[in-house]
C-alpha positions as CSV (number, residue, x, y, z in Angstrom):
1,M,64.4,122.8,83.9
2,E,64.2,119.1,85.0
3,L,62.7,118.5,88.4
4,V,62.1,115.3,90.4
5,S,58.4,115.2,89.7
6,G,58.2,116.7,86.2
7,Y,59.5,119.7,84.3
8,L,59.4,123.4,84.4
9,T,59.8,125.9,81.6
10,L,61.5,129.2,82.7
11,T,61.1,132.2,80.4
12,Q,61.7,135.2,82.6
13,P,65.4,136.4,82.8
14,S,65.1,136.8,86.6
15,E,63.9,133.2,86.9
16,V,66.7,131.8,84.7
17,K,69.2,133.8,86.7
18,A,67.9,132.4,90.0
19,Y,68.4,128.8,88.8
20,S,71.7,129.6,87.2
21,D,73.0,131.2,90.4
22,T,71.8,128.2,92.5
23,Y,73.5,125.8,90.1
24,T,76.7,127.7,90.3
25,K,76.6,127.6,94.1
26,L,76.0,123.9,94.1
27,A,78.7,123.3,91.6
28,D,81.1,125.3,93.7
29,M,80.2,123.1,96.7
30,A,80.7,119.8,94.9
31,V,83.7,117.5,95.7
32,Y,85.2,114.7,93.7
33,G,87.6,111.9,94.0
34,A,89.4,111.5,97.4
35,R,87.6,114.5,98.9
36,A,84.2,113.0,98.0
37,R,85.2,109.6,99.4
38,A,86.4,111.2,102.6
39,L,83.1,113.0,103.0
40,I,81.0,109.9,102.3
41,Y,83.1,107.9,104.8
42,K,82.7,110.6,107.4
43,A,78.9,110.6,107.0
44,R,78.8,106.8,107.1
45,D,81.0,106.6,110.2
46,S,78.7,109.1,112.0
47,L,75.8,106.7,111.7
48,V,77.6,103.9,113.6
């Protein structure tokens, strides 16, 4: 498992499942293309 500050080796099935479930949730939330641009523009415009 790659982390920001190093690496982590997961060996227990419950640990692997926790990371797998989290990755799936993040992948389901991801947006691409026009939807991603709209989200970025909305965030940018909220800073003005």
